[in-house]
C-alpha positions, -999 to 999 in steps of 0.1 A, spaced: -288 -197 79 -304 -205 47 -313 -177 23 -346 -170 4 -352 -166 -29 -333 -181 -64 -295 -158 -70 -312 -125 -53 -329 -117 -85 -359 -106 -76 -335 -80 -53 -313 -74 -78 -331 -59 -104 -331 -25 -82 -293 -9 -78 -276 -4 -46 -297 20 -21 -287 31 13 -307 56 29 -291 78 58 -315 73 83 -305 55 105 -330 28 108 -316 -8 89 -334 -9 53 -333 -35 29 -307 -29 0 -304 -50 -31 -270 -48 -48 -260 -46 -88 -274 -65 -111 -257 -98 -119 -249 -92 -156 -233 -57 -144 -214 -69 -115 -175 -60 -116 -155 -57 -84 -153 -23 -77 -148 -18 -38 -125 -31 -12 -130 -51 16 -134 -18 40 -156 3 15 -175 -31 16 -175 -28 51 -187 7 56 -212 9 28 -234 -20 41 -228 -18 80 -265 -15 98 -287 -20 64 -307 -56 54 -288 -69 23 -317 -86 2 -337 -111 20 -320 -103 59 -298 -140 52 -262 -144 57 -263 -154 24 -268 -124 5 -237 -108 26 -218 -132 8 -234 -129 -23 -228 -92 -24 -188 -94 -14 -185 -118 -44 -200 -94 -69 -184 -60 -53 -154 -71 -38 -144 -102 -58 -159 -93 -95 -178 -125 -91 -214 -134 -104 -225 -139 -68 -238 -174 -71 -267 -193 -48 -255 -221 -23 -261 -257 -46 -281 -286 -23 -299 -280 3 -292 -240 -8 -283 -241 30 -253 -211 34 -230 -248 48 -230 -260 8 -210 -234 -2 -184 -254 12 -201 -293 9 -207 -281 -30 -179 -259 -35 -168 -270 -74 -205 -276 -84 -213 -236 -72 -190 -219 -94 -165 -209 -67 -133 -227 -74 -123 -205 -101 -118 -174 -78 -118 -195 -42 -99 -218 -24 -109 -240 4 -86 -238 35 -93 -259 65 -99 -242 101 -65 -259 107 -49 -229 89 -51 -194 103 -78 -170 91 -68 -142 72 -91 -106 63 -112 -115 34 -120 -149 39 -149 -160 37 -159 -185 69 -184 -211 67 -202 -229 93 -221 -264 90 -252 -275 109 -273 -244 131 -310 -238 126 -323 -255 101 -288 -278 99 -282 -246 69 -253 -233 83 -234 -200 85 -215 -181 61 -196 -145 66 -167 -121 59 -138 -122 81 -122 -89 91 -91 -101 118 -64 -123 114 -72 -157 137 -52 -184 149 -50 -218 132 -87 -235 151 -100 -200 164 -119 -203 194 -142 -173 174 -139 -149 141 -141 -116 140 -168 -111 108 -189 -91 89 -227 -110 84 -258 -106 93 -289 -126 104 -297 -121 132 -304 -82 124 -288 -63 99 -254 -61 84 -227 -55 111 -193 -66 121 -196 -92 151 -180 -114 170 -192 -151 161 -183 -185 180 -162 -213 164 -191 -233 178 -220 -221 182 -256 -233 198 -286 -215 176 -325 -227 181 -308 -252 201 -291 -263 170 -250 -266 171 -232 -248 144 -199 -259 136 -167 -239 117 -166 -259 86 -127 -238 70 -126 -209 50 -135 -199 12 -101 -178 4 -101 -156 -24 -75 -156 -53 -57 -128 -54 -59 -109 -85 -33 -85 -103 -41 -52 -93 -51 -25 -123 -19 -7 -133 -14 27 -121 -21 56 -144 -10 94 -149 22 91 -136 41 122 -137 79 136 -123 86 168 -102 124 168 -106 149 182 -87 191 181 -89 189 148 -68 156 137 -68 121 127 -82 87 143 -67 64 108 -84 29 109 -79 0 86 -100 -35 80 -104 -46 45 -77 -66 25 -101 -70 -3 -82 -89 -19 -49 -68 -48 -39 -35 -37 -41 -15 -38 -11 8 -17 -16 29 3 -43 63 -4 -56 88 22 -76 118 17 -100 142 36 -123 167 37 -149 193 65 -164 178 67 -197 197 41 -223 202 19 -196 191 -20 -196 188 -24 -157 162 -5 -135 172 3 -97 145 -2 -71 129 25 -56 111 36 -23 78 17 -17 43 30 0 15 13 12 -18 8 -2 -45 36 -13 -6 61 -14 -6 81 -47 30 100 -44 63 88 -30 98 109 -34 125 94 -49 164 107 -37 202 98 -43 201 106 -81 225 124 -99 222 164 -117 214 172 -154 204 132 -163 177 121 -176 158 94 -159 129 63 -171 104 61 -139 78 34 -131 53 28 -100 37 0 -97 5 -17 -81 15 -51 -60 -1 -77 -42 6 -114 -36 -2 -120 -73 21 -93 -83 29 -58 -98 15 -45 -119 41 -17 -137 28 16 -153 40 33 -181 73 53 -185 74 88 -168 101 108 -178 120 132 -165 158 151 -163 176 164 -131 182 198 -131 220 210 -130 238 208 -92 243 240 -77 273 256 -76 297 252 -43 302 287 -29 332 304 -39 353 303 -17 355 266 -13 366 262 -49 399 246 -55 407 208 -48 393 188 -25 416 167 -4 415 141 31 432 147 62 453 117 68 465 125 105 466 149 130 496 165 149 495 163 185 503 190 208 483 219 183 449 233 174 438 224 134 427 257 119 439 292 117 428 314 143 433 345 118 453 381 115 467 383 154 445 360 167 417 381 171 392 355 154 383 323 172 403 291 161 388 272 127 373 240 128 391 205 138 396 180 109 396 143 122 413 121 101 401 110 69 375 144 64 375 160 33 390 197 33 394 223 8 426 234 -5 427 265 -23 456 286 -38 452 326 -50 475 346 -63 497 376 -41 466 405 -42 435 384 -50 401 391 -30 391 365 -9 358 363 4 348 341 35 327 333 68 352 361 83 345 389 56 368 398 26 403 400 27 432 403 3 461 372 -3 494 384 11 527 372 -4 550 356 28 573 338 1 580 366 -24 571 345 -52 534 357 -67 519 326 -49 
């Protein structure tokens, strides 16, 4: 399906305009001199669904996608000016600096540009792949227009249009570019964790990674990772009263773009309850035929807890007459050995 006009110049003089009328409206994309990648694939589909892009042919969909999602200049196809020239005239159309050609014998990925040859007038067709597809697919779920306004739709790998057969040639796969780095990273600290937040400046990240280290240390520890468009995560397992350095990185297949450092100091650990102050020991084994745990004076209290082998318990020493407060109340310590302890 061929395009009309040259490089959309007649329409590119106007800014993007979408009218919420429920009727397909012809819209333009930003002028090429001002082109910049400013949308994700999902944002692109949401923005243009139901609208006629440019001339209403299939090529303006690819041109708008190349400008808004990939950051290209929305080139026109060379040769016969049919959509299939994006495949046949790949290098001459200036696409090799941001796409690579992938044979249809390879699986399709979301964001690929599918190109058909043949069809109406022999001009082919072009569409943006929205869902993964196996090698040599029978059909593709894509975003395209003509016939009708731009919309998600399923197109067969081979079809007949206006009495002419069109066949899938392959895919133009965008090269991955490093996402923009996160900014405004901050860390809200407790005695054992840091709640990290940041501003997401990327539109092509697949997720965010974190790393941290103790101030002055040379090596980093990998922290938790989260998905795309997430702007917070909690790093746990930190030591109290310790200065830490944190980084958040926007990641995709091209790599990870790390943020500037964020700093934080964990709070001091809370002291244990007074009746647990003492020496921590480990149970080695238990006697048989008895019950582990103290039952209280006159056996008036229920039996204390049992402690399996290799579990920690506290041993506490008190002076005769000292008051001790525990889970059953406050009592004075009595001396059974007349030795003061």
